[in-house]
PDB file of N, CA, C and O in Angstrom:
ATOM      1  N   MET A   1      58.043 143.606  81.422  1.00  0.00           N
ATOM      2  CA  MET A   1      58.390 143.729  82.790  1.00  0.00           C
ATOM      3  C   MET A   1      59.854 143.501  83.021  1.00  0.00           C
ATOM      4  O   MET A   1      60.252 142.345  82.877  1.00  0.00           O
ATOM      5  N   ASP A   2      60.712 144.425  83.355  1.00  0.00           N
ATOM      6  CA  ASP A   2      61.889 144.224  83.668  1.00  0.00           C
ATOM      7  C   ASP A   2      62.402 143.625  85.020  1.00  0.00           C
ATOM      8  O   ASP A   2      62.014 144.339  85.944  1.00  0.00           O
ATOM      9  N   THR A   3      62.968 142.809  85.352  1.00  0.00           N
ATOM     10  CA  THR A   3      63.251 142.252  86.627  1.00  0.00           C
ATOM     11  C   THR A   3      64.703 142.324  86.806  1.00  0.00           C
ATOM     12  O   THR A   3      65.505 142.006  85.928  1.00  0.00           O
ATOM     13  N   ASP A   4      65.023 142.760  87.993  1.00  0.00           N
ATOM     14  CA  ASP A   4      66.552 142.772  88.410  1.00  0.00           C
ATOM     15  C   ASP A   4      66.756 141.420  88.979  1.00  0.00           C
ATOM     16  O   ASP A   4      66.028 140.885  89.816  1.00  0.00           O
ATOM     17  N   LEU A   5      67.954 140.863  88.372  1.00  0.00           N
ATOM     18  CA  LEU A   5      68.168 139.469  89.059  1.00  0.00           C
ATOM     19  C   LEU A   5      69.332 139.766  90.185  1.00  0.00           C
ATOM     20  O   LEU A   5      70.237 140.600  90.156  1.00  0.00           O
ATOM     21  N   ILE A   6      68.999 138.809  91.168  1.00  0.00           N
ATOM     22  CA  ILE A   6      69.948 138.863  92.690  1.00  0.00           C
ATOM     23  C   ILE A   6      70.523 137.417  92.641  1.00  0.00           C
ATOM     24  O   ILE A   6      69.722 136.483  92.600  1.00  0.00           O
ATOM     25  N   ASP A   7      71.743 137.195  92.644  1.00  0.00           N
ATOM     26  CA  ASP A   7      72.283 135.691  93.008  1.00  0.00           C
ATOM     27  C   ASP A   7      72.561 135.687  94.469  1.00  0.00           C
ATOM     28  O   ASP A   7      73.501 136.307  94.968  1.00  0.00           O
ATOM     29  N   ILE A   8      71.720 134.974  95.129  1.00  0.00           N
ATOM     30  CA  ILE A   8      71.806 135.211  96.855  1.00  0.00           C
ATOM     31  C   ILE A   8      72.808 134.115  97.289  1.00  0.00           C
ATOM     32  O   ILE A   8      72.976 134.016  98.504  1.00  0.00           O
ATOM     33  N   HIS A   9      73.521 133.251  96.460  1.00  0.00           N
ATOM     34  CA  HIS A   9      74.345 132.175  97.085  1.00  0.00           C
ATOM     35  C   HIS A   9      75.444 132.120  96.006  1.00  0.00           C
ATOM     36  O   HIS A   9      75.335 131.497  94.950  1.00  0.00           O
ATOM     37  N   THR A  10      76.635 132.923  96.430  1.00  0.00           N
ATOM     38  CA  THR A  10      77.804 132.899  95.478  1.00  0.00           C
ATOM     39  C   THR A  10      78.872 132.657  96.469  1.00  0.00           C
ATOM     40  O   THR A  10      78.972 133.070  97.625  1.00  0.00           O
ATOM     41  N   HIS A  11      79.720 131.828  95.704  1.00  0.00           N
ATOM     42  CA  HIS A  11      81.132 131.564  96.564  1.00  0.00           C
ATOM     43  C   HIS A  11      82.095 132.501  95.754  1.00  0.00           C
ATOM     44  O   HIS A  11      83.117 131.932  95.372  1.00  0.00           O
ATOM     45  N   ILE A  12      81.970 133.865  95.404  1.00  0.00           N
ATOM     46  CA  ILE A  12      82.923 134.498  94.955  1.00  0.00           C
ATOM     47  C   ILE A  12      84.027 135.164  95.382  1.00  0.00           C
ATOM     48  O   ILE A  12      84.806 135.736  94.619  1.00  0.00           O
ATOM     49  N   LEU A  13      84.160 135.108  96.860  1.00  0.00           N
ATOM     50  CA  LEU A  13      85.226 135.937  97.476  1.00  0.00           C
ATOM     51  C   LEU A  13      86.474 134.835  97.409  1.00  0.00           C
ATOM     52  O   LEU A  13      86.376 133.635  97.665  1.00  0.00           O
ATOM     53  N   PRO A  14      87.533 135.470  97.046  1.00  0.00           N
ATOM     54  CA  PRO A  14      88.735 134.680  96.570  1.00  0.00           C
ATOM     55  C   PRO A  14      89.451 134.100  97.810  1.00  0.00           C
ATOM     56  O   PRO A  14      89.696 134.785  98.803  1.00  0.00           O
ATOM     57  N   GLY A  15      89.778 132.761  97.686  1.00  0.00           N
ATOM     58  CA  GLY A  15      90.666 132.085  98.606  1.00  0.00           C
ATOM     59  C   GLY A  15      89.871 131.659  99.991  1.00  0.00           C
ATOM     60  O   GLY A  15      90.488 131.375 101.018  1.00  0.00           O
ATOM     61  N   LEU A  16      88.618 131.649  99.910  1.00  0.00           N
ATOM     62  CA  LEU A  16      87.940 131.517 101.480  1.00  0.00           C
ATOM     63  C   LEU A  16      87.480 130.131 101.606  1.00  0.00           C
ATOM     64  O   LEU A  16      87.516 129.479 102.650  1.00  0.00           O
ATOM     65  N   ASP A  17      87.038 129.720 100.451  1.00  0.00           N
ATOM     66  CA  ASP A  17      86.337 128.178 100.479  1.00  0.00           C
ATOM     67  C   ASP A  17      86.423 127.510  99.162  1.00  0.00           C
ATOM     68  O   ASP A  17      87.445 127.622  98.486  1.00  0.00           O
ATOM     69  N   ASP A  18      85.435 126.841  98.772  1.00  0.00           N
ATOM     70  CA  ASP A  18      85.641 126.113  97.455  1.00  0.00           C
ATOM     71  C   ASP A  18      84.977 126.869  96.230  1.00  0.00           C
ATOM     72  O   ASP A  18      84.375 126.293  95.324  1.00  0.00           O
ATOM     73  N   GLY A  19      85.167 128.229  96.326  1.00  0.00           N
ATOM     74  CA  GLY A  19      84.752 129.100  95.151  1.00  0.00           C
ATOM     75  C   GLY A  19      86.191 129.511  94.504  1.00  0.00           C
ATOM     76  O   GLY A  19      87.178 128.810  94.283  1.00  0.00           O
ATOM     77  N   ALA A  20      85.949 130.934  94.275  1.00  0.00           N
ATOM     78  CA  ALA A  20      86.909 131.503  93.495  1.00  0.00           C
ATOM     79  C   ALA A  20      88.368 131.388  94.048  1.00  0.00           C
ATOM     80  O   ALA A  20      88.627 131.709  95.208  1.00  0.00           O
ATOM     81  N   PRO A  21      89.320 130.916  93.170  1.00  0.00           N
ATOM     82  CA  PRO A  21      90.660 130.561  93.914  1.00  0.00           C
ATOM     83  C   PRO A  21      91.641 131.885  93.831  1.00  0.00           C
ATOM     84  O   PRO A  21      92.781 131.847  94.295  1.00  0.00           O
ATOM     85  N   SER A  22      91.150 132.940  93.262  1.00  0.00           N
ATOM     86  CA  SER A  22      91.978 134.131  93.148  1.00  0.00           C
ATOM     87  C   SER A  22      91.004 135.296  92.836  1.00  0.00           C
ATOM     88  O   SER A  22      89.897 135.117  92.329  1.00  0.00           O
ATOM     89  N   LEU A  23      91.565 136.636  93.219  1.00  0.00           N
ATOM     90  CA  LEU A  23      90.786 137.607  92.880  1.00  0.00           C
ATOM     91  C   LEU A  23      90.643 137.807  91.439  1.00  0.00           C
ATOM     92  O   LEU A  23      89.591 138.308  91.042  1.00  0.00           O
ATOM     93  N   GLN A  24      91.546 137.489  90.608  1.00  0.00           N
ATOM     94  CA  GLN A  24      91.234 137.655  89.171  1.00  0.00           C
ATOM     95  C   GLN A  24      90.010 136.816  88.595  1.00  0.00           C
ATOM     96  O   GLN A  24      89.251 137.157  87.688  1.00  0.00           O
ATOM     97  N   LYS A  25      89.997 135.609  89.356  1.00  0.00           N
ATOM     98  CA  LYS A  25      88.794 134.823  88.974  1.00  0.00           C
ATOM     99  C   LYS A  25      87.590 135.183  89.374  1.00  0.00           C
ATOM    100  O   LYS A  25      86.581 134.861  88.745  1.00  0.00           O
ATOM    101  N   ALA A  26      87.559 136.035  90.684  1.00  0.00           N
ATOM    102  CA  ALA A  26      86.340 136.403  91.214  1.00  0.00           C
ATOM    103  C   ALA A  26      86.007 137.512  90.322  1.00  0.00           C
ATOM    104  O   ALA A  26      84.834 137.679  89.989  1.00  0.00           O
ATOM    105  N   VAL A  27      86.935 138.285  89.906  1.00  0.00           N
ATOM    106  CA  VAL A  27      86.521 139.492  89.119  1.00  0.00           C
ATOM    107  C   VAL A  27      85.930 139.113  87.913  1.00  0.00           C
ATOM    108  O   VAL A  27      85.120 139.908  87.434  1.00  0.00           O
ATOM    109  N   GLU A  28      86.210 137.833  87.179  1.00  0.00           N
ATOM    110  CA  GLU A  28      85.742 137.379  86.052  1.00  0.00           C
ATOM    111  C   GLU A  28      84.379 136.751  86.369  1.00  0.00           C
ATOM    112  O   GLU A  28      83.475 136.942  85.555  1.00  0.00           O
ATOM    113  N   MET A  29      84.157 136.081  87.376  1.00  0.00           N
ATOM    114  CA  MET A  29      82.777 135.564  87.877  1.00  0.00           C
ATOM    115  C   MET A  29      81.958 136.807  87.910  1.00  0.00           C
ATOM    116  O   MET A  29      80.881 136.760  87.316  1.00  0.00           O
ATOM    117  N   ALA A  30      82.296 137.913  88.510  1.00  0.00           N
ATOM    118  CA  ALA A  30      81.498 138.813  88.737  1.00  0.00           C
ATOM    119  C   ALA A  30      81.019 139.580  87.173  1.00  0.00           C
ATOM    120  O   ALA A  30      79.876 139.966  86.931  1.00  0.00           O
ATOM    121  N   ALA A  31      82.081 139.666  86.321  1.00  0.00           N
ATOM    122  CA  ALA A  31      81.762 140.308  85.160  1.00  0.00           C
ATOM    123  C   ALA A  31      80.918 139.181  84.273  1.00  0.00           C
ATOM    124  O   ALA A  31      80.165 139.555  83.374  1.00  0.00           O
ATOM    125  N   ILE A  32      81.074 137.955  84.551  1.00  0.00           N
ATOM    126  CA  ILE A  32      80.119 137.047  83.951  1.00  0.00           C
ATOM    127  C   ILE A  32      78.620 137.181  84.421  1.00  0.00           C
ATOM    128  O   ILE A  32      77.661 137.253  83.652  1.00  0.00           O
ATOM    129  N   ALA A  33      78.568 137.201  85.579  1.00  0.00           N
ATOM    130  CA  ALA A  33      77.212 137.553  86.233  1.00  0.00           C
ATOM    131  C   ALA A  33      76.699 138.898  85.734  1.00  0.00           C
ATOM    132  O   ALA A  33      75.485 138.991  85.557  1.00  0.00           O
ATOM    133  N   ALA A  34      77.197 139.573  85.574  1.00  0.00           N
ATOM    134  CA  ALA A  34      76.852 141.116  85.154  1.00  0.00           C
ATOM    135  C   ALA A  34      76.309 140.789  83.714  1.00  0.00           C
ATOM    136  O   ALA A  34      75.128 140.916  83.391  1.00  0.00           O
ATOM    137  N   ARG A  35      77.269 140.374  82.931  1.00  0.00           N
ATOM    138  CA  ARG A  35      76.675 139.959  81.519  1.00  0.00           C
ATOM    139  C   ARG A  35      75.564 139.232  81.308  1.00  0.00           C
ATOM    140  O   ARG A  35      74.808 139.499  80.374  1.00  0.00           O
ATOM    141  N   ASP A  36      75.330 138.172  82.204  1.00  0.00           N
ATOM    142  CA  ASP A  36      74.227 137.515  82.135  1.00  0.00           C
ATOM    143  C   ASP A  36      72.783 138.084  82.889  1.00  0.00           C
ATOM    144  O   ASP A  36      71.721 137.480  83.038  1.00  0.00           O
ATOM    145  N   GLY A  37      73.115 139.308  83.253  1.00  0.00           N
ATOM    146  CA  GLY A  37      71.991 140.196  83.648  1.00  0.00           C
ATOM    147  C   GLY A  37      71.864 140.179  85.347  1.00  0.00           C
ATOM    148  O   GLY A  37      70.988 140.854  85.888  1.00  0.00           O
ATOM    149  N   ILE A  38      72.651 139.490  86.006  1.00  0.00           N
ATOM    150  CA  ILE A  38      72.664 139.676  87.538  1.00  0.00           C
ATOM    151  C   ILE A  38      73.002 141.054  87.909  1.00  0.00           C
ATOM    152  O   ILE A  38      74.017 141.556  87.426  1.00  0.00           O
ATOM    153  N   LYS A  39      72.264 141.713  88.710  1.00  0.00           N
ATOM    154  CA  LYS A  39      72.632 143.107  89.073  1.00  0.00           C
ATOM    155  C   LYS A  39      72.990 143.189  90.413  1.00  0.00           C
ATOM    156  O   LYS A  39      73.305 144.311  90.808  1.00  0.00           O
ATOM    157  N   SER A  40      73.024 142.056  91.393  1.00  0.00           N
ATOM    158  CA  SER A  40      73.766 141.900  92.757  1.00  0.00           C
ATOM    159  C   SER A  40      74.137 140.507  93.086  1.00  0.00           C
ATOM    160  O   SER A  40      73.510 139.549  92.633  1.00  0.00           O
ATOM    161  N   LEU A  41      75.143 140.394  93.863  1.00  0.00           N
ATOM    162  CA  LEU A  41      75.673 139.260  94.184  1.00  0.00           C
ATOM    163  C   LEU A  41      75.604 139.287  95.785  1.00  0.00           C
ATOM    164  O   LEU A  41      75.927 140.312  96.385  1.00  0.00           O
ATOM    165  N   VAL A  42      75.212 138.236  96.406  1.00  0.00           N
ATOM    166  CA  VAL A  42      75.437 137.964  97.999  1.00  0.00           C
ATOM    167  C   VAL A  42      76.482 136.921  98.337  1.00  0.00           C
ATOM    168  O   VAL A  42      76.246 135.715  98.267  1.00  0.00           O
ATOM    169  N   ALA A  43      77.506 137.370  98.662  1.00  0.00           N
ATOM    170  CA  ALA A  43      78.900 136.513  98.954  1.00  0.00           C
ATOM    171  C   ALA A  43      78.390 135.694 100.169  1.00  0.00           C
ATOM    172  O   ALA A  43      78.008 136.159 101.242  1.00  0.00           O
ATOM    173  N   THR A  44      78.449 134.493  99.833  1.00  0.00           N
ATOM    174  CA  THR A  44      78.211 133.453 101.083  1.00  0.00           C
ATOM    175  C   THR A  44      79.209 132.169 101.226  1.00  0.00           C
ATOM    176  O   THR A  44      78.965 131.003 100.915  1.00  0.00           O
ATOM    177  N   PRO A  45      80.478 132.752 101.820  1.00  0.00           N
ATOM    178  CA  PRO A  45      81.378 131.797 102.075  1.00  0.00           C
ATOM    179  C   PRO A  45      81.076 130.758 103.012  1.00  0.00           C
ATOM    180  O   PRO A  45      80.247 130.931 103.905  1.00  0.00           O
ATOM    181  N   HIS A  46      81.638 129.804 102.872  1.00  0.00           N
ATOM    182  CA  HIS A  46      81.530 128.721 103.997  1.00  0.00           C
ATOM    183  C   HIS A  46      82.261 129.232 105.331  1.00  0.00           C
ATOM    184  O   HIS A  46      83.308 129.875 105.261  1.00  0.00           O
ATOM    185  N   VAL A  47      81.701 128.938 106.443  1.00  0.00           N
ATOM    186  CA  VAL A  47      82.362 129.050 107.820  1.00  0.00           C
ATOM    187  C   VAL A  47      82.054 127.909 108.515  1.00  0.00           C
ATOM    188  O   VAL A  47      80.927 127.708 108.969  1.00  0.00           O
ATOM    189  N   MET A  48      83.134 127.010 108.654  1.00  0.00           N
ATOM    190  CA  MET A  48      82.876 125.668 109.163  1.00  0.00           C
ATOM    191  C   MET A  48      84.189 125.279 109.766  1.00  0.00           C
ATOM    192  O   MET A  48      85.241 125.140 109.143  1.00  0.00           O
ATOM    193  N   ARG A  49      83.981 125.101 111.207  1.00  0.00           N
ATOM    194  CA  ARG A  49      85.127 124.624 112.092  1.00  0.00           C
ATOM    195  C   ARG A  49      85.547 123.465 111.529  1.00  0.00           C
ATOM    196  O   ARG A  49      84.857 122.526 111.132  1.00  0.00           O
ATOM    197  N   GLY A  50      86.906 123.614 111.519  1.00  0.00           N
ATOM    198  CA  GLY A  50      87.601 122.305 110.915  1.00  0.00           C
ATOM    199  C   GLY A  50      87.692 122.046 109.408  1.00  0.00           C
ATOM    200  O   GLY A  50      88.374 121.140 108.931  1.00  0.00           O
ATOM    201  N   ALA A  51      86.919 122.948 108.658  1.00  0.00           N
ATOM    202  CA  ALA A  51      86.934 122.949 107.413  1.00  0.00           C
ATOM    203  C   ALA A  51      87.444 124.191 106.486  1.00  0.00           C
ATOM    204  O   ALA A  51      88.374 124.297 105.687  1.00  0.00           O
ATOM    205  N   PHE A  52      86.526 125.001 106.896  1.00  0.00           N
ATOM    206  CA  PHE A  52      86.786 126.530 106.464  1.00  0.00           C
ATOM    207  C   PHE A  52      86.737 127.437 107.413  1.00  0.00           C
ATOM    208  O   PHE A  52      85.667 127.958 107.729  1.00  0.00           O
ATOM    209  N   GLU A  53      87.940 127.758 108.019  1.00  0.00           N
ATOM    210  CA  GLU A  53      88.283 128.711 109.375  1.00  0.00           C
ATOM    211  C   GLU A  53      87.952 130.077 109.008  1.00  0.00           C
ATOM    212  O   GLU A  53      88.718 130.954 109.408  1.00  0.00           O
ATOM    213  N   ASN A  54      86.791 130.455 108.209  1.00  0.00           N
ATOM    214  CA  ASN A  54      86.790 132.148 107.992  1.00  0.00           C
ATOM    215  C   ASN A  54      86.226 132.808 109.092  1.00  0.00           C
ATOM    216  O   ASN A  54      85.480 132.177 109.840  1.00  0.00           O
ATOM    217  N   ASN A  55      86.478 134.005 109.298  1.00  0.00           N
ATOM    218  CA  ASN A  55      86.147 134.811 110.127  1.00  0.00           C
ATOM    219  C   ASN A  55      85.803 136.331 109.692  1.00  0.00           C
ATOM    220  O   ASN A  55      86.229 136.805 108.639  1.00  0.00           O
ATOM    221  N   ARG A  56      85.124 136.933 110.451  1.00  0.00           N
ATOM    222  CA  ARG A  56      84.462 138.134 110.074  1.00  0.00           C
ATOM    223  C   ARG A  56      85.576 139.030 109.320  1.00  0.00           C
ATOM    224  O   ARG A  56      85.379 139.507 108.203  1.00  0.00           O
ATOM    225  N   THR A  57      86.735 139.200 110.036  1.00  0.00           N
ATOM    226  CA  THR A  57      87.798 140.193 109.504  1.00  0.00           C
ATOM    227  C   THR A  57      88.356 139.668 108.251  1.00  0.00           C
ATOM    228  O   THR A  57      88.808 140.471 107.434  1.00  0.00           O
ATOM    229  N   ASP A  58      88.376 138.282 107.987  1.00  0.00           N
ATOM    230  CA  ASP A  58      89.055 137.680 106.710  1.00  0.00           C
ATOM    231  C   ASP A  58      87.895 138.074 105.509  1.00  0.00           C
ATOM    232  O   ASP A  58      88.172 138.506 104.390  1.00  0.00           O
ATOM    233  N   ILE A  59      86.620 137.829 106.007  1.00  0.00           N
ATOM    234  CA  ILE A  59      85.460 137.713 104.988  1.00  0.00           C
ATOM    235  C   ILE A  59      85.407 139.399 104.572  1.00  0.00           C
ATOM    236  O   ILE A  59      85.510 139.789 103.409  1.00  0.00           O
ATOM    237  N   LEU A  60      85.254 140.172 105.581  1.00  0.00           N
ATOM    238  CA  LEU A  60      85.337 141.773 105.201  1.00  0.00           C
ATOM    239  C   LEU A  60      86.601 142.210 104.241  1.00  0.00           C
ATOM    240  O   LEU A  60      86.499 143.025 103.324  1.00  0.00           O
ATOM    241  N   LYS A  61      87.685 141.597 104.574  1.00  0.00           N
ATOM    242  CA  LYS A  61      88.701 142.119 103.973  1.00  0.00           C
ATOM    243  C   LYS A  61      88.734 141.564 102.504  1.00  0.00           C
ATOM    244  O   LYS A  61      89.230 142.289 101.642  1.00  0.00           O
ATOM    245  N   LYS A  62      88.302 140.481 102.198  1.00  0.00           N
ATOM    246  CA  LYS A  62      88.140 139.853 100.989  1.00  0.00           C
ATOM    247  C   LYS A  62      86.782 140.821 100.185  1.00  0.00           C
ATOM    248  O   LYS A  62      86.910 141.194  99.019  1.00  0.00           O
ATOM    249  N   VAL A  63      85.908 141.038 100.754  1.00  0.00           N
ATOM    250  CA  VAL A  63      84.775 141.912 100.150  1.00  0.00           C
ATOM    251  C   VAL A  63      85.449 143.413  99.891  1.00  0.00           C
ATOM    252  O   VAL A  63      84.941 144.042  98.963  1.00  0.00           O
ATOM    253  N   GLN A  64      86.296 143.912 100.452  1.00  0.00           N
ATOM    254  CA  GLN A  64      86.865 145.133 100.254  1.00  0.00           C
ATOM    255  C   GLN A  64      87.885 145.007  99.013  1.00  0.00           C
ATOM    256  O   GLN A  64      87.954 145.860  98.129  1.00  0.00           O
ATOM    257  N   ASP A  65      88.629 143.895  99.054  1.00  0.00           N
ATOM    258  CA  ASP A  65      89.525 143.580  97.936  1.00  0.00           C
ATOM    259  C   ASP A  65      88.573 143.457  96.563  1.00  0.00           C
ATOM    260  O   ASP A  65      88.784 144.035  95.497  1.00  0.00           O
ATOM    261  N   LEU A  66      87.723 142.759  96.801  1.00  0.00           N
ATOM    262  CA  LEU A  66      86.739 142.446  95.582  1.00  0.00           C
ATOM    263  C   LEU A  66      86.093 143.887  94.994  1.00  0.00           C
ATOM    264  O   LEU A  66      85.305 143.869  94.048  1.00  0.00           O
TER     265      LEU A  66
END
């Protein structure tokens, strides 16, 4: 039985929280995930007033960049 793996909690979007510090590192993280058999990643950046002031526009821009 072949199973597609999906990582449903990643901090892969660069520069938004405590995850990938740069676009280059985010691309490396995605490549490692693919090599390990992960077919899809769900980006889950922190959104927390006073700590991680991320908004929809910034998050979508990082998704497009990646």
